[in-house]
VMD Tcl script that draws the C-alpha trace (Angstrom):
set ca {
  {34.87 -56.23 -120.89}
  {34.45 -53.03 -122.72}
  {34.52 -52.31 -126.17}
  {37.42 -50.09 -127.95}
  {34.27 -47.45 -128.47}
  {33.56 -47.59 -124.60}
  {36.70 -47.25 -123.43}
  {37.80 -44.20 -125.98}
  {34.45 -42.83 -124.53}
  {35.52 -43.10 -120.96}
  {39.30 -41.73 -121.94}
  {37.54 -38.68 -123.51}
  {35.30 -37.82 -120.36}
  {37.27 -38.70 -117.42}
  {40.82 -37.97 -118.76}
  {40.42 -35.41 -121.65}
  {36.95 -33.63 -119.43}
  {35.46 -33.28 -122.90}
  {31.56 -32.77 -122.94}
  {29.20 -35.15 -122.99}
  {27.73 -32.95 -126.22}
  {31.65 -33.58 -127.91}
  {31.85 -37.21 -126.81}
  {29.12 -38.30 -128.31}
  {29.85 -36.34 -131.53}
  {33.68 -38.54 -132.04}
  {31.13 -41.31 -131.52}
  {29.01 -41.02 -134.40}
  {31.91 -40.14 -136.60}
  {33.70 -43.17 -135.57}
  {30.31 -45.62 -136.19}
  {29.33 -43.77 -139.32}
  {33.07 -44.76 -140.67}
  {32.22 -48.10 -139.07}
  {29.38 -48.60 -141.00}
  {31.18 -47.52 -143.85}
  {33.59 -50.08 -143.70}
  {31.36 -52.80 -143.04}
  {29.04 -51.84 -146.32}
  {32.04 -51.50 -148.77}
  {34.57 -53.69 -147.36}
  {32.50 -56.63 -145.98}
  {34.77 -56.04 -142.74}
  {33.67 -56.57 -139.40}
  {35.05 -53.60 -137.10}
  {37.38 -50.67 -137.47}
  {40.80 -51.84 -135.81}
  {42.74 -52.86 -138.48}
  {41.36 -50.55 -140.97}
  {44.50 -49.03 -143.92}
  {44.46 -45.21 -144.84}
  {42.91 -46.36 -148.38}
  {39.60 -47.63 -146.87}
  {39.77 -43.84 -144.88}
  {40.53 -41.83 -148.41}
  {37.73 -44.31 -149.71}
  {35.33 -42.69 -146.86}
  {36.36 -38.80 -147.70}
  {35.85 -39.39 -151.07}
  {32.10 -40.87 -150.42}
  {31.60 -38.01 -147.88}
  {32.65 -35.64 -151.04}
  {30.01 -37.43 -153.26}
  {27.32 -36.73 -150.57}
  {28.32 -32.93 -150.64}
  {29.67 -33.00 -147.25}
  {31.67 -29.95 -146.81}
  {35.48 -29.98 -146.07}
  {35.19 -28.24 -142.53}
  {32.43 -31.47 -141.86}
  {34.79 -33.77 -143.28}
  {38.00 -32.57 -141.61}
  {35.74 -32.83 -137.96}
  {35.20 -36.50 -138.51}
  {38.55 -37.16 -139.69}
  {39.68 -35.64 -136.53}
  {37.46 -37.69 -135.03}
  {39.10 -41.08 -136.30}
  {42.64 -39.53 -135.36}
  {41.93 -39.24 -131.67}
  {40.14 -42.93 -131.86}
  {43.45 -44.26 -133.75}
  {45.43 -42.65 -131.26}
  {43.57 -43.82 -128.44}
  {44.04 -47.08 -129.74}
  {47.76 -47.17 -130.38}
  {48.38 -45.49 -126.62}
  {46.19 -48.57 -124.83}
  {48.06 -50.87 -127.38}
  {44.98 -52.15 -128.83}
  {46.71 -51.42 -132.66}
  {50.58 -51.41 -133.39}
  {50.09 -49.06 -136.68}
  {47.95 -45.74 -136.70}
  {46.49 -45.39 -140.32}
  {45.71 -41.90 -139.98}
  {49.20 -41.02 -139.11}
  {49.99 -39.14 -142.60}
  {46.82 -37.63 -143.11}
  {46.46 -34.55 -143.90}
  {43.21 -31.88 -143.40}
  {41.33 -30.88 -146.49}
  {41.72 -27.02 -147.67}
  {38.91 -25.19 -145.96}
  {38.11 -21.22 -146.69}
  {39.09 -18.78 -144.26}
  {36.02 -17.54 -142.78}
  {36.54 -14.04 -140.95}
  {34.06 -13.46 -138.28}
  {32.61 -10.02 -138.80}
  {32.29 -8.34 -134.79}
  {29.53 -5.79 -133.87}
  {31.09 -2.06 -134.16}
  {30.88 0.08 -131.30}
  {27.99 1.62 -132.53}
  {25.90 -0.89 -132.60}
  {26.52 -2.05 -129.39}
  {25.89 1.49 -128.25}
  {22.87 1.93 -130.10}
  {21.40 -1.88 -128.83}
  {22.05 -1.16 -125.10}
  {20.66 2.58 -125.52}
  {17.56 0.92 -126.97}
  {16.66 -1.54 -123.63}
  {17.96 1.06 -121.33}
  {15.05 0.61 -119.18}
  {14.12 -3.06 -119.09}
  {10.95 -3.46 -117.57}
  {9.83 -6.94 -115.52}
  {11.78 -10.16 -114.65}
  {12.36 -11.16 -118.82}
  {13.09 -7.87 -119.98}
  {15.82 -7.59 -117.12}
  {17.21 -10.71 -117.78}
  {17.33 -10.58 -121.41}
  {19.32 -6.98 -121.53}
  {21.67 -8.55 -118.90}
  {22.65 -11.41 -120.73}
  {23.58 -8.92 -123.80}
  {25.29 -6.96 -121.53}
  {26.87 -10.54 -119.50}
  {28.15 -11.71 -123.10}
  {29.68 -8.34 -124.23}
  {31.18 -7.45 -120.87}
  {33.07 -10.96 -119.95}
  {33.34 -12.60 -123.64}
  {31.82 -15.93 -122.05}
  {30.75 -18.70 -124.38}
  {26.99 -19.63 -124.74}
  {27.36 -23.00 -122.67}
  {29.23 -20.90 -119.91}
  {26.53 -18.58 -119.82}
  {24.02 -21.10 -119.73}
  {25.36 -23.24 -116.99}
  {26.53 -19.98 -114.69}
  {25.76 -21.03 -111.15}
  {24.29 -18.28 -108.74}
  {26.65 -19.09 -106.06}
  {29.44 -17.94 -108.70}
  {28.08 -15.03 -108.99}
  {30.26 -12.80 -106.42}
  {28.52 -9.19 -106.36}
  {31.09 -8.25 -103.04}
  {33.99 -8.41 -105.41}
  {32.53 -8.10 -109.15}
  {33.65 -11.37 -110.48}
  {32.09 -14.02 -111.83}
  {33.50 -17.89 -112.02}
  {32.42 -19.91 -114.88}
  {32.97 -23.79 -115.92}
  {34.91 -23.77 -119.25}
  {35.92 -26.07 -121.83}
  {37.19 -29.12 -120.28}
  {36.00 -28.35 -116.88}
  {38.48 -25.75 -116.54}
  {37.18 -22.76 -114.20}
  {38.21 -19.21 -114.38}
  {37.58 -15.88 -113.14}
  {36.40 -13.12 -114.74}
  {36.07 -9.81 -113.50}
  {32.46 -7.81 -114.08}
  {32.22 -4.04 -114.58}
  {30.88 -1.91 -112.23}
  {28.53 -0.75 -114.74}
  {26.43 -3.75 -114.78}
  {26.53 -4.35 -111.25}
  {23.27 -2.81 -110.47}
  {21.69 -4.51 -113.08}
  {22.92 -7.65 -111.73}
  {21.04 -6.73 -108.25}
  {18.26 -6.10 -110.18}
  {17.94 -9.51 -112.04}
  {18.48 -11.23 -108.67}
  {15.89 -9.33 -107.16}
  {13.61 -9.92 -110.39}
  {14.46 -13.94 -110.12}
  {13.61 -13.61 -106.33}
  {10.21 -13.09 -107.36}
  {9.71 -15.83 -109.20}
  {7.31 -18.42 -107.71}
  {8.09 -22.35 -108.31}
  {11.78 -21.95 -108.86}
  {12.85 -25.50 -110.35}
  {16.75 -25.04 -111.19}
  {17.55 -23.07 -108.17}
  {21.37 -23.43 -108.65}
  {21.55 -21.59 -111.97}
  {22.04 -18.31 -112.27}
  {19.70 -17.43 -115.52}
  {16.33 -19.24 -115.80}
  {13.17 -18.63 -117.62}
  {9.78 -17.41 -116.25}
  {8.85 -20.62 -114.82}
  {12.25 -21.26 -113.11}
  {13.80 -23.25 -115.59}
  {17.84 -23.37 -116.81}
  {17.74 -21.45 -120.37}
  {18.26 -23.55 -123.55}
  {20.91 -23.14 -126.04}
  {18.41 -22.47 -128.56}
  {16.59 -19.59 -126.42}
  {19.69 -17.51 -125.93}
  {20.63 -17.93 -129.58}
  {17.11 -16.83 -130.55}
  {17.19 -13.92 -127.95}
  {20.68 -12.54 -129.31}
  {19.37 -12.52 -133.20}
  {16.47 -11.23 -132.15}
  {17.96 -8.02 -129.97}
  {20.67 -7.60 -132.62}
  {18.09 -7.72 -135.68}
  {17.23 -4.11 -134.64}
  {20.58 -2.29 -135.21}
  {22.57 -4.78 -137.34}
  {22.31 -6.02 -140.71}
  {25.02 -8.49 -140.40}
  {23.77 -12.25 -141.70}
  {25.47 -14.09 -138.53}
  {24.09 -12.65 -135.36}
  {24.85 -14.79 -132.49}
  {26.09 -15.76 -129.02}
  {29.66 -16.56 -130.56}
  {29.54 -13.09 -132.78}
  {29.32 -11.14 -129.47}
  {32.05 -13.44 -127.89}
  {34.41 -12.29 -131.09}
  {32.89 -8.84 -130.56}
  {34.35 -8.68 -126.54}
  {37.72 -9.71 -127.60}
  {38.14 -7.47 -130.91}
  {37.02 -4.33 -128.67}
  {39.53 -5.00 -126.14}
  {42.14 -5.44 -128.61}
  {41.22 -2.26 -130.59}
  {41.53 -0.49 -127.64}
  {44.90 -1.76 -126.45}
  {44.47 -4.59 -124.23}
  {47.29 -7.06 -124.45}
  {46.99 -10.24 -126.23}
  {47.76 -12.55 -123.33}
  {45.15 -10.50 -121.13}
  {42.42 -11.75 -123.83}
  {43.75 -15.04 -123.98}
  {43.07 -15.30 -120.26}
  {39.59 -13.40 -119.87}
  {38.45 -15.99 -123.13}
  {39.83 -18.92 -121.23}
  {41.94 -20.26 -124.46}
  {44.45 -22.95 -123.49}
  {46.69 -21.52 -126.49}
  {47.70 -18.06 -127.74}
  {46.92 -19.49 -131.09}
  {43.21 -19.50 -130.23}
  {42.97 -16.12 -129.12}
  {45.28 -14.74 -132.42}
  {42.04 -15.56 -134.67}
  {40.77 -12.47 -133.03}
  {43.59 -10.21 -134.35}
  {42.18 -9.84 -137.72}
  {39.85 -6.71 -137.29}
  {42.41 -5.32 -134.69}
  {44.97 -4.99 -137.48}
  {42.47 -3.87 -139.27}
  {41.69 -1.16 -137.21}
  {45.58 -0.38 -136.41}
  {46.06 -0.04 -140.13}
  {43.59 2.69 -140.56}
  {44.81 4.65 -137.48}
  {48.73 3.69 -139.05}
  {47.41 5.13 -142.13}
  {45.93 8.07 -141.02}
  {48.54 9.61 -138.48}
  {51.71 8.70 -140.46}
  {53.27 12.02 -141.96}
  {54.02 9.69 -145.44}
  {50.52 8.28 -145.54}
  {49.44 12.16 -146.85}
}
mol new
graphics top color blue
foreach p $ca { graphics top sphere $p radius 0.5 }
foreach p [lrange $ca 0 end-1] q [lrange $ca 1 end] { graphics top cylinder $p $q radius 0.2 }
display resetview
C-alpha cells in the first residue's frame, strides 16, 4: 500500500507531468511541514491538521527569516497536496481552502538592450574551435528562440531540423513545441554540428549541446556561461538565461509582435504568464507615444 505522499508523487509525475525536480521540491515542503507538526503538536501525520497549525508554521518560517516568496511556494505545495487528498477522498475537509498568499514585492526583470546584444555578438563574431563555436551558438539560441535553460540543455540532436530551420523542444509538463530558427544562425548550427562531429568519445550522443568531453551540459555551466559573456557588455546585476528569455520576449513585443504569438513561442499555457513581459514594451510604447504625439510638445 502506497503512502499518501507516494501516491501524490505519482500523481504529479504521471498525471500532471511535473518534472522530477519540481516533484522533489513539493515533497520536501510537505515533509518539512510534517516534521513541524510532529515537533510542535506531537501529532503523527498531517492528514487531519487544521489551518491554525498551518498558520503556526507560517509564523515559524517568518521567524526564521524565510522570504514571503519562499513561504508562498511552500504553501502552494501544501495546497496541491491537500487538494489531491480531497480529490482522492482521503480527507473530507481541505485545511488550505481559505488560505491567502503573503504579499510579495513585484520584481521587474530588466532585459538586455538591443545594443548590449549587438555589442556582445559583435565581440564574439568569429569563434574558433569547438568550445567558442558552441558558446556563441548557445547565446544566439537563447536570444533567437526564447527557450528555457532546461529546454536548451535537453535539446536532442534529432530535433534540430536544419532543412526547415526549426527545432522541437520539450517544455514544462512534457509539452512539445516547434520553434522557428532564424536563417541568420543556420550557418552557425551547421558549423557547430561539424565541430561536434570532430569530438572523440562522445558519451551523450543524443543531446545537441555537449561538453568537450562529450557530456550533456549542466544547468550551472550554462548559467555561468551566460553570466560571463554578458559581464563583458552589461552592468546589470542579473545576467542569466532567464533574462535572455525575457529579452527575447521584450524585443519581439517592442518591435510589434503579437502577444499571442509570443505566448506560443515561449511555450506558455496561459496569456497571463506572457503578460509579465509587456511591462518593458509598454515603457517603450510610452516613450514613442510621448515623442510622437503633437500634444506632447
